[in-house]
ZABA-16275 format. One line per field, with one value per residue (C-alpha): residue in one letter; x, y, z; residue number from 1. Coordinates in Angstrom, 2 decimals, padded with zeros to 5 digits. Each point is the difference from the previous one (the first is absolute). Layout:
BEGIN
rest A; ...
u X; ...
v Y; ...
w Z; ...
nr NUM; ...
REM end
This chain:
BEGIN
rest M; R; L; T; L; R; H; F; E; I; I; E; A; L; N; S; K; G; S; V; T; E; A; A; K; S; L; G; L; S; Q; P; G; L; S; R; A; L; K; M; L; E; D; Q; I; G; G; K; L; F; S; K; S; E; Q; G; L; I; A; T; P; L; A; E; V; F; L; R; R; H; K; L; L; A; S; P; I; E; A; I; L; S; D; I; E; Q; L; K; S; A; Q; L; G; R; V; V; I; G; A; G; T; Y; A; P; L; I; S; I; Y; G; A; I; A; R; T; H; K; K; H; P; S; L; V; F; D; L; I; E; R; D; W; R; D; I; M; L; E; L; I; S; G; A; L; D; L; A; I; I; D; I; S; A; A; Q; Q; T; S; E; V; E; I; E; S; L; P; R; H; A; C; T; I; G; V; R; K; D; H; P; L; T; K; K; E; K; R; S; V; G; D; L; M; D; Y; P; Y; C; G; T; Y; P; S; Q; W; A; L; E; K; A; R; F; S; G; N; F; F; G; G; S; G; K; N; Y; S; H; S; G; V; A; L; A; A; H; T; F; P; A; I; L; Q; I; I; Q; S; S; D; A; F; G; I; V; P; R; I; L; F; H; K; K; Q; M; K; S; L; A; D; D; I; T; P; L; D; I; P; E; L; N; W; L; G; T; N; Y; G; M; V; W; R; R; S; R; P; L; T; P; A; V; K; A; L; M; A; E; I; R; L; V; E; E; E; R; V; N; E; E; A; L; L; S; I; S; P; P; P; P; L; I; S; P; D; R
u 000.01; 001.29; -001.30; 000.51; -000.88; -002.88; -001.53; 000.40; -001.54; -002.69; -001.31; 000.56; -001.96; -002.87; -000.10; -000.14; -002.35; -002.13; -001.26; 002.11; -001.78; 001.33; 003.40; 000.62; -000.02; 001.84; 002.67; -000.70; -000.99; -003.46; -002.04; 000.08; 003.54; 000.26; -002.31; 001.83; 003.33; -001.49; -000.88; 002.67; 001.80; -002.49; 001.04; 003.40; 000.03; -003.32; -002.41; -002.33; 000.96; -003.25; -003.22; -003.09; -002.92; -002.36; 002.49; 002.71; 002.61; 001.66; 003.02; 001.37; 002.70; 001.92; -000.04; 000.57; 003.11; 000.42; -000.85; 002.30; 002.97; -001.13; 000.69; 003.07; 001.07; -001.60; 002.08; 003.86; -001.39; -000.81; 002.63; 002.05; -001.63; 000.10; 004.25; -000.52; -002.12; 002.51; 003.22; -001.82; -000.72; 003.33; 001.66; -001.50; -000.67; 001.65; 000.98; 000.74; 002.35; 001.00; 002.37; 002.50; 003.44; 001.76; -002.19; 000.45; 003.93; -001.10; -002.63; -002.15; 002.17; 000.78; -003.34; -001.05; 002.93; -001.32; -003.60; 000.51; 001.96; -002.90; -002.28; 001.20; -002.92; -000.42; 000.89; 001.21; 000.41; 001.68; -000.05; 003.04; -001.28; -000.43; -001.95; -002.49; -000.54; 000.03; -003.05; -001.90; -000.05; -000.83; -003.31; -001.11; 000.44; 002.76; 001.98; -000.90; 002.53; 002.42; 002.94; 000.56; 000.39; -002.58; -000.26; -001.84; -001.97; -001.45; -001.55; -002.82; -002.90; 000.12; 003.17; 000.75; 003.70; 002.40; 003.02; 003.77; 002.72; 002.43; 003.42; 003.03; 001.04; 002.90; 001.16; 001.72; 002.56; 003.05; 003.49; 002.19; -002.79; 000.86; -001.49; 001.60; 003.32; -001.32; 000.03; -003.38; -003.02; -002.98; -003.67; 001.25; 003.12; -002.87; -001.26; 002.68; -000.97; -003.54; -002.07; -000.65; -003.58; -003.54; -002.16; -000.40; -003.30; -001.40; 001.55; 003.92; -000.15; -001.45; 002.70; 002.19; -000.64; 002.03; 003.10; 000.55; -002.47; 002.56; -002.79; -000.36; 003.65; -001.27; 003.68; -000.31; -003.31; -002.69; -003.17; -000.91; -001.88; 002.52; 002.33; 002.82; 000.61; -003.19; 000.34; -002.66; 001.85; 002.94; 002.21; -000.15; 001.02; 002.68; 001.20; -000.29; 001.69; 002.90; 000.10; -000.11; 000.33; -003.99; -000.69; -002.53; -002.03; 001.48; -000.71; 002.23; 000.08; 001.02; 003.38; 000.13; -001.70; 001.72; -002.40; -000.27; 003.12; 001.10; -002.64; 001.51; 003.51; 000.70; -002.27; 001.71; -002.98; 000.92; -001.65; -001.44; -001.73; -002.74; -000.94; -000.47; -003.59; 000.14; -001.49; -002.51; -004.12; -001.45; -002.59; -002.63; -002.60; -003.28; -003.80; -002.87; -002.45; 002.62; -000.33; 003.43; 000.88; 001.32; 003.35; 000.29; -000.28; 002.77; 002.46; -001.18; 000.87; 003.79; 000.80; -000.62; 002.15; 002.74; -000.30; 000.19; 003.36; 001.16; -000.50; 001.69; 002.48; 001.00; -000.04; 002.70; 001.79; -000.47; -002.07; -001.99; -003.61; -000.78; -002.60; -003.48; -001.80; -001.78; -000.96; 002.38; -002.80; -000.65
v -000.35; 003.81; 002.79; 003.37; 003.92; -000.12; -002.97; 001.86; 003.24; -001.75; -001.72; 003.01; 001.57; -002.54; -000.17; 003.70; 001.13; -003.05; 000.03; -001.12; 002.89; 002.69; -001.88; -000.23; 004.14; 000.04; -002.17; 001.79; -003.74; -000.46; -002.43; -002.78; 000.39; 000.22; -003.30; -001.99; 000.63; -000.73; -003.36; -000.90; 000.39; -001.76; -003.05; 000.56; -000.17; -002.69; 001.53; 002.86; 003.65; 001.27; -001.11; 002.67; 001.21; 002.28; 002.70; -000.48; -002.50; -001.14; -001.20; -004.28; -001.23; 000.19; 003.40; 000.99; -001.59; 002.33; 003.06; -000.37; -000.59; 002.99; 002.17; -001.39; 000.44; 003.42; 001.79; -000.78; 000.39; 003.34; 001.16; -001.04; 001.76; 003.14; -000.46; -000.13; 003.11; 001.35; -000.88; 000.83; 003.49; 000.28; -000.04; 003.01; 003.63; 002.77; 000.60; 002.96; 000.65; 002.69; -000.05; 001.98; 000.12; -003.49; -002.92; 000.39; -000.48; -003.01; -001.78; 001.95; -000.14; -004.00; -000.95; 002.26; -001.95; -003.21; 000.56; 000.81; -002.82; -002.41; 002.72; 001.44; 001.67; 001.93; 003.14; 002.06; 003.65; 000.77; 003.17; 001.46; 003.01; 001.31; -002.06; 002.69; 000.43; -004.06; -000.13; 003.05; -001.25; -004.07; 001.70; 001.61; -003.37; 000.56; -002.73; -003.72; -000.35; 002.14; -000.86; 002.49; 001.06; -001.92; 002.98; 002.11; -002.76; -000.79; 004.01; -001.50; -002.47; -000.32; -002.31; -003.30; -000.11; -003.07; 000.66; -001.46; -001.02; 003.18; 000.45; 001.75; 003.13; 002.39; 003.16; 000.30; 003.21; 000.03; -001.75; 003.41; 001.26; 002.26; -002.46; -003.35; 001.50; 000.14; -002.88; 000.26; 001.32; 001.25; 001.33; 003.93; -000.92; -000.25; 003.50; 001.71; -001.53; -000.13; -003.08; -001.28; -002.23; -000.20; 001.48; -001.81; -001.56; 001.74; -003.29; 000.42; 003.73; -000.63; -002.67; 002.51; 002.30; -002.25; -000.72; 004.18; 000.33; -000.59; 000.25; 003.35; 000.87; 002.23; 001.32; 001.57; 001.78; -001.68; -001.24; -002.89; -001.69; 001.47; -001.44; 001.91; -002.59; -001.97; -002.83; -002.78; -002.62; -001.99; 000.20; 003.80; 000.16; -002.01; 002.58; 003.05; -001.23; -000.89; 002.79; 002.25; 000.11; -001.26; -002.92; -002.56; -003.17; -003.36; -003.65; -001.82; -002.93; 002.89; -001.02; -003.14; -001.53; -000.62; 001.58; 002.88; 001.09; 001.74; 002.12; 000.87; 000.32; 003.46; 000.00; -000.81; -001.59; 002.46; -002.49; 002.18; -002.17; 003.21; -001.01; -003.72; 000.32; 001.13; -002.51; -000.12; -000.09; -000.79; -002.39; -000.68; 002.13; 000.16; 000.69; -001.31; 000.86; -001.40; -003.98; -000.90; -001.53; -003.17; 002.16; 001.78; -003.19; -001.23; 002.67; 000.19; -003.75; 000.76; 002.61; -001.91; -002.65; 002.41; 001.79; -002.78; -000.86; 003.39; -001.03; -003.01; 001.55; 002.80; -002.48; -002.56; 003.45; 000.55; 003.33; 000.27; 001.14; 002.82; 000.75; -000.32; 002.90; 001.78; 003.15; 002.19; 001.00; -003.17
w -000.23; -000.35; 001.54; -000.65; 002.10; -002.34; 001.38; 003.52; -001.08; -001.50; 002.68; 002.34; -002.32; 000.00; 003.84; 000.54; -002.76; 000.49; -003.75; -003.11; -001.82; 002.87; 000.08; -004.05; -000.25; 003.17; -001.57; -003.70; -001.20; -001.92; 002.04; -002.29; -000.23; 004.08; 000.34; -002.10; 001.54; 003.18; -001.73; -001.28; 003.97; 001.30; -002.18; 000.31; 004.21; -000.35; 002.17; 000.19; 001.05; 000.66; 000.59; -000.87; 002.54; -000.20; 001.69; -002.84; -000.16; 003.00; 000.15; 000.61; 002.44; -003.60; -000.70; 003.44; -000.18; -002.86; 001.98; 002.88; -002.29; -002.12; 003.01; 000.38; -003.28; -000.44; 002.38; -001.81; -003.02; 000.71; 001.64; -003.10; -002.24; 002.53; -000.70; -003.32; -000.03; 002.23; -001.96; -003.34; 001.32; 001.61; -003.42; -001.31; 001.67; 001.33; 004.19; 001.04; 002.96; 002.18; 001.91; 003.08; 000.05; 001.20; -000.89; -003.77; 000.43; 002.42; -001.35; -002.23; -003.45; 000.79; 000.47; -003.32; -002.06; 001.28; -000.44; -003.63; -000.36; 000.41; -001.73; -002.84; -001.70; 003.66; 000.34; 002.48; 001.19; 002.81; 001.56; 002.51; 002.37; 003.30; 002.12; 000.53; -004.19; -000.11; 003.01; -001.81; -003.51; 001.40; 002.06; -003.68; -001.26; -001.88; 000.98; 000.28; 002.69; 002.11; 001.80; 002.51; 003.77; 001.96; 002.84; -003.07; -001.37; 003.70; 000.58; -002.90; 000.24; -003.62; -000.58; 001.02; 001.00; -000.18; 002.04; -001.71; 002.88; 000.53; -000.97; 001.82; -001.11; 000.52; -000.07; -003.47; -001.19; -002.85; 000.85; 000.32; 002.70; 002.59; 002.02; -001.14; 001.70; 003.89; 002.17; 001.91; -002.00; 002.27; -001.78; 001.24; -002.81; -002.83; 000.82; -001.59; -003.15; -002.15; -000.22; -003.44; -000.36; -000.15; 002.30; 003.55; 000.70; 003.27; 001.93; -000.89; 000.99; 003.26; 000.22; -000.75; 003.15; 001.90; -002.33; -000.62; -002.68; -002.96; -002.82; -001.47; 001.67; 002.73; 000.96; -002.61; 000.34; -002.44; 001.57; 002.03; -003.33; -002.34; -002.28; -001.09; -002.99; -001.64; -001.59; -000.39; -002.26; 001.52; -003.19; 000.43; 003.83; -000.80; -002.64; 002.00; 003.65; -002.64; -001.75; 003.88; 003.51; 000.34; 001.89; -000.87; 001.75; -002.13; 000.57; 001.33; -002.90; -002.49; 001.57; -000.03; -002.84; -003.58; -001.50; 001.57; 001.27; -002.91; 000.38; 003.37; -001.18; 000.81; 003.69; 003.08; 002.74; 003.33; 003.08; 002.26; 003.50; 000.24; -003.42; 000.48; -000.59; -003.50; -002.52; -002.19; 000.70; -003.38; -001.10; -003.15; 000.18; -002.07; 000.00; 001.64; -002.37; -002.79; -000.23; -000.77; -003.59; -000.52; -001.78; 003.21; 002.34; -002.25; 000.63; 003.43; 000.37; -001.72; 002.52; 003.03; -001.07; -000.91; 003.08; 002.04; -002.09; 001.03; 003.60; -000.23; -001.72; 002.78; 002.68; -001.69; -000.44; 003.60; -000.18; 003.00; -000.39; 001.70; 002.52; 000.26; -001.30; 003.52; -000.11; 002.46; 001.66; 002.08
nr 1; 2; 3; 4; 5; 6; 7; 8; 9; 10; 11; 12; 13; 14; 15; 16; 17; 18; 19; 20; 21; 22; 23; 24; 25; 26; 27; 28; 29; 30; 31; 32; 33; 34; 35; 36; 37; 38; 39; 40; 41; 42; 43; 44; 45; 46; 47; 48; 49; 50; 51; 52; 53; 54; 55; 56; 57; 58; 59; 60; 61; 62; 63; 64; 65; 66; 67; 68; 69; 70; 71; 72; 73; 74; 75; 76; 77; 78; 79; 80; 81; 82; 83; 84; 85; 86; 87; 88; 89; 90; 91; 92; 93; 94; 95; 96; 97; 98; 99; 100; 101; 102; 103; 104; 105; 106; 107; 108; 109; 110; 111; 112; 113; 114; 115; 116; 117; 118; 119; 120; 121; 122; 123; 124; 125; 126; 127; 128; 129; 130; 131; 132; 133; 134; 135; 136; 137; 138; 139; 140; 141; 142; 143; 144; 145; 146; 147; 148; 149; 150; 151; 152; 153; 154; 155; 156; 157; 158; 159; 160; 161; 162; 163; 164; 165; 166; 167; 168; 169; 170; 171; 172; 173; 174; 175; 176; 177; 178; 179; 180; 181; 182; 183; 184; 185; 186; 187; 188; 189; 190; 191; 192; 193; 194; 195; 196; 197; 198; 199; 200; 201; 202; 203; 204; 205; 206; 207; 208; 209; 210; 211; 212; 213; 214; 215; 216; 217; 218; 219; 220; 221; 222; 223; 224; 225; 226; 227; 228; 229; 230; 231; 232; 233; 234; 235; 236; 237; 238; 239; 240; 241; 242; 243; 244; 245; 246; 247; 248; 249; 250; 251; 252; 253; 254; 255; 256; 257; 258; 259; 260; 261; 262; 263; 264; 265; 266; 267; 268; 269; 270; 271; 272; 273; 274; 275; 276; 277; 278; 279; 280; 281; 282; 283; 284; 285; 286; 287; 288; 289; 290; 291; 292; 293; 294; 295; 296; 297; 298; 299; 300; 301; 302; 303; 304; 305; 306; 307; 308; 309; 310; 311; 312; 313; 314; 315; 316; 317; 318; 319; 320; 321; 322; 323; 324; 325; 326; 327; 328; 329; 330
REM end
């Protein structure tokens, strides 16, 4: 006996509709066609599948076997079909991503490359800007996904947030910077030089109050929230600190990972114990009202994998993770 999924669908339709006429309509068959199919199946199994009553067709014990098995078969088949549709959808379309300063270098570039390799027809549009601009674009609906400072995203109920691992950062300056000649350095020493980087989040500003308030170079009479040299992409920050007396915040892995070290050829890390809290604080953020497409989900899966790899690499390089984020007023 050779059974197909169609046989199970026929029995399911006859049982739920209670008549050959209605079952045929739901299956897109003619009534004679369905009657012939039922007769052939009963001949194959050697028994009746339905009996007739005033209320309609009644499933026999033989049909009940089919109905129980159909429930077991239907779920995995639906899952397979869903996976196929998702794969087809992920292979076509466009994904617009917005990212802040550090995530692109650490994981986003690699994740986009891997996703595109799996789905060559998928188009990616990566926008790197100040995290506040990215947040506004996400809320406006211009972005499918944002990878930004999660403390900013936590201020609104319009988004979903998935935190990503924190990565240790340090202060970076050019190799012949005056501070490299000092044996011991403190946050106070930074006050004589401008900070180059993105605008810090409110949490970072408050944390900095306990570390000399170095954002904005307050020793140079800049405002508490000001930034002397604002730059919102990491390559721009590196270019500026390589060519000036400015200091910037640099992921520690940059000085160790082979593929990244060339970026920091002229940069020296300055270890300042007061700033051991420096670290990334980003995550994936998307609008609650905008369902994630299969393409976006595929990219998010790759981002998680690359982030996990970075954490493992940092562990092998003995790069200690930054301490947990705890608001300084607690």
